[in-house]
KOLZAZA-948888 format. One line per 2 residues: number of its first residue (from 1); for each residue x, y, z of N, C-alpha, C, O. Coordinates in steps of 0.1 Angstrom, whole numbers, plus 5000, padded with zeros to 4 digits. Layout:
# KOLZAZA-948888
NUM> X/Y/Z/X/Y/Z/X/Y/Z/X/Y/Z ~ ...
//
This chain:
# KOLZAZA-948888
1> 2704/8091/2810/2712/8098/2800/2708/8094/2786/2705/8082/2784 ~ 2707/8103/2777/2702/8100/2764/2713/8092/2756/2725/8094/2758
3> 2708/8082/2748/2717/8074/2740/2726/8082/2731/2738/8079/2729 ~ 2720/8092/2724/2727/8101/2715/2739/8108/2722/2750/8109/2717
5> 2737/8112/2735/2747/8118/2742/2758/8108/2746/2770/8112/2745 ~ 2754/8096/2749/2764/8086/2753/2773/8083/2741/2785/8082/2743
7> 2767/8082/2729/2776/8078/2718/2785/8089/2713/2795/8086/2707 ~ 2781/8101/2715/2789/8112/2710/2800/8116/2720/2810/8123/2716
9> 2799/8113/2732/2809/8116/2742/2820/8106/2740/2819/8096/2734 ~ 2832/8110/2746/2843/8101/2746/2840/8088/2753/2835/8088/2764
11> 2842/8077/2746/2839/8064/2751/2852/8056/2752/2861/8056/2744 ~ 2852/8048/2763/2864/8040/2765/2862/8026/2759/2857/8017/2765
13> 2866/8024/2746/2865/8012/2740/2879/8006/2739/2888/8013/2735 ~ 2881/7994/2743/2894/7989/2746/2901/7983/2734/2913/7985/2731
15> 2894/7975/2726/2901/7967/2715/2897/7973/2702/2885/7977/2700 ~ 2906/7973/2692/2903/7980/2679/2910/7972/2668/2920/7966/2670
17> 2903/7971/2656/2909/7966/2644/2904/7974/2632/2894/7981/2633 ~ 2912/7974/2622/2909/7982/2610/2908/7973/2597/2917/7964/2596
19> 2899/7976/2588/2898/7969/2576/2895/7979/2565/2883/7985/2565 ~ 2904/7983/2556/2902/7991/2545/2891/8002/2546/2880/8000/2541
21> 2894/8013/2553/2884/8023/2555/2874/8021/2566/2865/8029/2568 ~ 2875/8010/2573/2866/8006/2584/2874/8004/2596/2884/7997/2597
23> 2869/8010/2607/2875/8008/2620/2864/8002/2629/2853/8007/2630 ~ 2868/7991/2637/2858/7985/2646/2865/7985/2660/2876/7981/2661
25> 2857/7989/2669/2861/7989/2683/2850/7982/2692/2838/7983/2688 ~ 2854/7976/2702/2845/7969/2711/2850/7969/2725/2862/7970/2727
27> 2841/7968/2734/2844/7967/2748/2850/7953/2751/2843/7943/2749 ~ 2861/7953/2757/2868/7940/2760/2860/7933/2771/2856/7940/2781
29> 2859/7920/2770/2852/7912/2781/2837/7911/2780/2831/7905/2788 ~ 2831/7917/2770/2817/7916/2768/2813/7903/2761/2819/7899/2751
31> 2803/7896/2766/2798/7883/2760/2787/7887/2750/2776/7889/2754 ~ 2791/7888/2737/2782/7892/2727/2771/7881/2724/2761/7884/2718
33> 2773/7869/2729/2763/7858/2727/2751/7861/2735/2740/7855/2733 ~ 2752/7869/2745/2740/7872/2754/2730/7882/2747/2719/7883/2751
35> 2735/7889/2737/2726/7898/2730/2718/7891/2719/2723/7884/2710 ~ 2705/7892/2720/2696/7886/2711/2686/7895/2704/2682/7893/2693
37> 2683/7906/2711/2673/7915/2705/2678/7930/2705/2688/7933/2712 ~ 2672/7938/2696/2676/7952/2695/2665/7961/2692/2654/7956/2687
39> 2666/7973/2695/2657/7984/2691/2666/7996/2685/2677/7997/2689 ~ 2660/8004/2677/2667/8015/2671/2667/8027/2681/2657/8030/2687
41> 2679/8032/2684/2680/8044/2692/2681/8056/2683/2682/8055/2671 ~ 2681/8068/2689/2682/8081/2682/2697/8083/2678/2706/8083/2686
43> 2699/8085/2665/2712/8088/2660/2711/8100/2651/2703/8109/2653 ~ 2720/8101/2641/2720/8112/2631/2718/8106/2618/2726/8099/2612
45> 2706/8108/2612/2702/8102/2599/2710/8108/2588/2715/8120/2589 ~ 2711/8101/2577/2717/8107/2565/2708/8119/2560/2696/8119/2563
47> 2715/8128/2554/2708/8140/2549/2696/8137/2539/2686/8143/2539 ~ 2698/8126/2531/2688/8122/2522/2680/8111/2528/2686/8100/2531
49> 2667/8112/2530/2659/8102/2536/2660/8088/2528/2659/8078/2535 ~ 2661/8089/2515/2662/8076/2508/2675/8069/2511/2675/8056/2511
51> 2685/8076/2514/2698/8070/2518/2697/8064/2532/2702/8053/2535 ~ 2690/8071/2541/2688/8066/2554/2680/8053/2554/2683/8044/2562
53> 2670/8052/2546/2662/8040/2544/2671/8028/2540/2669/8017/2545 ~ 2680/8031/2531/2689/8020/2526/2699/8016/2537/2702/8004/2538
55> 2703/8026/2545/2712/8023/2556/2705/8014/2566/2711/8004/2571 ~ 2693/8018/2570/2686/8010/2580/2683/7996/2575/2684/7987/2583
57> 2679/7995/2563/2676/7982/2557/2689/7973/2557/2689/7961/2560 ~ 2700/7979/2553/2713/7971/2553/2717/7967/2567/2722/7956/2569
59> 2716/7976/2577/2720/7973/2590/2711/7962/2596/2715/7953/2602 ~ 2698/7963/2593/2688/7953/2598/2691/7940/2592/2691/7930/2600
61> 2695/7939/2580/2698/7926/2573/2711/7920/2580/2711/7908/2583 ~ 2721/7929/2582/2733/7924/2588/2731/7919/2603/2736/7908/2607
63> 2723/7926/2610/2719/7922/2624/2712/7908/2623/2715/7899/2632 ~ 2703/7906/2614/2696/7894/2613/2705/7882/2609/2704/7871/2614
65> 2715/7885/2600/2725/7875/2597/2734/7871/2608/2740/7860/2608 ~ 2735/7879/2618/2743/7876/2630/2734/7872/2642/2739/7872/2653
67> 2722/7868/2639/2713/7863/2650/2706/7872/2658/2700/7868/2668 ~ 2706/7885/2655/2698/7895/2663/2685/7898/2656/2684/7898/2644
69> 2675/7900/2665/2662/7902/2659/2656/7915/2666/2660/7918/2677 ~ 2647/7921/2659/2641/7933/2666/2633/7929/2678/2626/7919/2678
71> 2634/7937/2689/2626/7935/2701/2611/7938/2698/2609/7949/2692 ~ 2602/7930/2702/2588/7933/2700/2582/7938/2713/2581/7950/2715
73> 2578/7929/2721/2571/7933/2734/2581/7935/2745/2579/7942/2754 ~ 2592/7927/2745/2602/7927/2756/2612/7939/2754/2612/7945/2743
75> 2619/7942/2765/2629/7952/2764/2641/7947/2756/2644/7935/2757 ~ 2647/7955/2747/2658/7951/2739/2670/7949/2747/2672/7954/2758
77> 2679/7940/2742/2692/7938/2748/2702/7949/2743/2711/7953/2751 ~ 2700/7954/2731/2708/7964/2725/2700/7976/2719/2689/7973/2715
79> 2706/7987/2719/2701/7998/2710/2711/8000/2699/2723/7999/2701 ~ 2705/8001/2687/2713/8003/2675/2712/8018/2671/2701/8023/2670
81> 2724/8024/2670/2724/8039/2667/2733/8041/2655/2745/8036/2655 ~ 2728/8048/2645/2737/8050/2633/2738/8065/2631/2729/8073/2635
83> 2750/8069/2627/2753/8083/2624/2759/8083/2609/2768/8076/2606 ~ 2753/8091/2601/2757/8092/2587/2758/8106/2583/2749/8114/2585
85> 2769/8109/2576/2771/8123/2571/2781/8123/2560/2789/8113/2559 ~ 2781/8133/2551/2790/8134/2541/2797/8148/2542/2791/8158/2546
87> 2810/8148/2539/2818/8160/2539/2822/8163/2525/2829/8155/2518 ~ 2818/8175/2520/2822/8179/2506/2836/8186/2507/2838/8194/2516
89> 2844/8183/2497/2857/8190/2496/2858/8195/2481/2855/8188/2472 ~ 2863/8207/2480/2865/8212/2467/2880/8217/2465/2886/8221/2474
91> 2885/8215/2453/2899/8219/2450/2899/8225/2436/2891/8221/2427 ~ 2909/8233/2434/2911/8238/2420/2921/8230/2413/2930/8225/2419
93> 2919/8228/2400/2928/8220/2393/2932/8228/2381/2924/8231/2372 ~ 2945/8231/2380/2951/8237/2368/2947/8252/2367/2936/8256/2370
95> 2956/8259/2361/2953/8273/2357/2956/8274/2342/2966/8269/2337 ~ 2946/8279/2335/2947/8280/2320/2946/8294/2316/2938/8302/2321
97> 2956/8298/2307/2956/8312/2302/2950/8311/2288/2955/8304/2279 ~ 2940/8319/2286/2933/8320/2273/2935/8335/2268/2933/8344/2276
99> 2939/8336/2256/2940/8350/2250/2928/8352/2242/2924/8344/2233 ~ 2922/8364/2244/2911/8368/2235/2916/8374/2222/2928/8374/2220
101> 2907/8380/2214/2910/8385/2201/2920/8397/2202/2927/8400/2192 ~ 2921/8404/2213/2929/8415/2215/2942/8412/2222/2950/8421/2226
103> 2945/8399/2225/2957/8395/2232/2957/8397/2247/2967/8396/2254 ~ 2945/8399/2252/2943/8400/2267/2942/8386/2273/2933/8378/2268
105> 2950/8383/2283/2949/8369/2289/2939/8368/2300/2937/8377/2308 ~ 2932/8357/2300/2922/8354/2310/2927/8341/2317/2929/8331/2310
107> 2928/8340/2330/2932/8328/2337/2919/8321/2343/2911/8328/2349 ~ 2918/8309/2340/2907/8301/2345/2912/8288/2352/2923/8284/2349
109> 2904/8283/2361/2907/8271/2368/2895/8262/2368/2884/8267/2368 ~ 2897/8249/2369/2885/8240/2371/2884/8237/2386/2894/8236/2394
111> 2872/8237/2391/2869/8234/2405/2864/8219/2405/2854/8216/2398 ~ 2870/8211/2413/2867/8197/2413/2862/8194/2427/2868/8198/2437
113> 2850/8187/2428/2844/8184/2441/2844/8169/2443/2842/8161/2434 ~ 2845/8165/2456/2843/8151/2460/2837/8151/2473/2838/8160/2481
115> 2831/8140/2476/2824/8138/2489/2831/8126/2496/2834/8116/2490 ~ 2832/8128/2509/2837/8117/2518/2825/8113/2527/2821/8121/2535
117> 2820/8101/2525/2809/8096/2533/2813/8089/2546/2823/8082/2545 ~ 2807/8092/2557/2810/8086/2569/2797/8079/2575/2786/8084/2575
119> 2799/8066/2579/2788/8059/2585/2793/8052/2598/2803/8044/2597 ~ 2787/8055/2609/2791/8048/2621/2779/8041/2627/2767/8046/2626
121> 2781/8029/2632/2771/8021/2638/2775/8018/2652/2786/8012/2654 ~ 2767/8021/2662/2770/8018/2676/2760/8008/2681/2748/8009/2678
123> 2764/7998/2688/2756/7989/2695/2757/7992/2710/2768/7991/2716 ~ 2746/7997/2716/2746/8002/2730/2739/7992/2739/2728/7988/2736
125> 2746/7987/2749/2739/7978/2759/2727/7985/2765/2729/7996/2771 ~ 2716/7979/2764/2703/7986/2769/2703/7988/2784/2697/7997/2789
127> 2710/7979/2792/2710/7980/2806/2720/7990/2811/2716/7999/2819 ~ 2732/7989/2806/2743/7998/2811/2743/8012/2804/2749/8021/2809
129> 2737/8012/2792/2737/8024/2783/2751/8027/2778/2754/8039/2775 ~ 2760/8017/2778/2774/8019/2773/2775/8013/2759/2769/8003/2756
131> 2783/8020/2750/2786/8014/2737/2795/8002/2739/2805/8003/2745 ~ 2790/7991/2734/2798/7978/2735/2805/7975/2722/2815/7967/2722
133> 2800/7980/2711/2806/7977/2698/2804/7989/2689/2793/7995/2688 ~ 2814/7993/2682/2813/8005/2673/2821/8002/2660/2832/7997/2660
135> 2814/8005/2649/2821/8003/2636/2819/8016/2628/2808/8022/2628 ~ 2830/8021/2622/2830/8034/2615/2836/8032/2601/2847/8026/2600
137> 2829/8036/2591/2834/8035/2577/2836/8049/2571/2828/8058/2574 ~ 2846/8051/2563/2848/8063/2556/2851/8059/2542/2860/8051/2539
139> 2844/8065/2533/2845/8062/2519/2844/8075/2510/2836/8083/2512 ~ 2854/8076/2501/2854/8088/2492/2846/8085/2480/2848/8074/2473
141> 2837/8094/2477/2828/8092/2465/2831/8104/2455/2838/8113/2459 ~ 2826/8102/2443/2827/8113/2434/2816/8123/2438/2811/8123/2449
143> 2812/8131/2429/2801/8141/2431/2787/8134/2431/2778/8139/2437 ~ 2786/8122/2425/2774/8115/2425/2776/8100/2427/2786/8095/2422
145> 2767/8094/2435/2768/8079/2437/2759/8073/2426/2747/8075/2426 ~ 2765/8064/2418/2757/8059/2407/2747/8048/2412/2736/8047/2407
147> 2751/8040/2422/2742/8029/2427/2743/8030/2442/2751/8022/2448 ~ 2735/8038/2449/2737/8040/2463/2734/8027/2471/2740/8025/2481
149> 2724/8019/2467/2721/8007/2474/2732/7998/2474/2736/7992/2485 ~ 2739/7996/2463/2750/7986/2462/2762/7992/2471/2768/7984/2477
151> 2764/8005/2470/2775/8010/2478/2772/8009/2493/2781/8005/2501 ~ 2760/8012/2497/2757/8011/2512/2757/7997/2516/2762/7994/2527
153> 2752/7988/2508/2753/7973/2512/2767/7969/2514/2770/7961/2523 ~ 2776/7973/2505/2790/7969/2505/2797/7974/2518/2804/7967/2525
155> 2794/7987/2521/2800/7993/2533/2795/7987/2546/2802/7984/2555 ~ 2782/7984/2546/2776/7978/2558/2781/7964/2560/2784/7960/2572
157> 2783/7956/2549/2789/7943/2551/2803/7944/2557/2807/7936/2566 ~ 2811/7954/2552/2824/7956/2558/2823/7960/2573/2831/7955/2581
159> 2814/7968/2577/2812/7972/2591/2810/7960/2599/2816/7959/2610 ~ 2802/7951/2595/2798/7939/2604/2807/7927/2601/2804/7916/2607
161> 2817/7928/2594/2826/7917/2591/2832/7912/2604/2834/7900/2605 ~ 2834/7920/2614/2840/7916/2626/2830/7916/2638/2834/7920/2649
163> 2818/7913/2635/2808/7911/2645/2803/7897/2645/2800/7892/2634 ~ 2802/7891/2656/2807/7895/2669/2822/7894/2670/2828/7886/2663
165> 2828/7902/2678/2843/7902/2679/2847/7889/2684/2841/7882/2692 ~ 2859/7885/2680/2865/7872/2684/2877/7874/2693/2883/7865/2698
//
């Protein structure tokens, strides 16, 4: 079964905790100290390749800080799968009536846009092909991210705050 299919289907993850826009779930009873190596699985990359590179770099750094290293010649213990997307929302703000020189009114409104970014990271057991740990972050941005690397690093640190689960 494909890893992408496994992660997008309903998964039975037993224990859950939340931290300010971040939700972490993991399979109860899994010994996370047994996982030492990982390889990247197929996920859904960010729409902008430069953002995907920042996401991969941030996740790689977090995995290294938690004692996981990329699998080289051996089979990995885990597959890392990330899913990143943004949802744009638009709303109108205010109605303004303007009178022209002849007293004719024109009604105008401002359209305000915002984006909600979503980043999910799944750690999939390479043997069983089951997701053993999942972290999902949701963050509301303006129309433009001024420092994407800083934002992605901050979100990724929040995602891995509860890894390995205790």
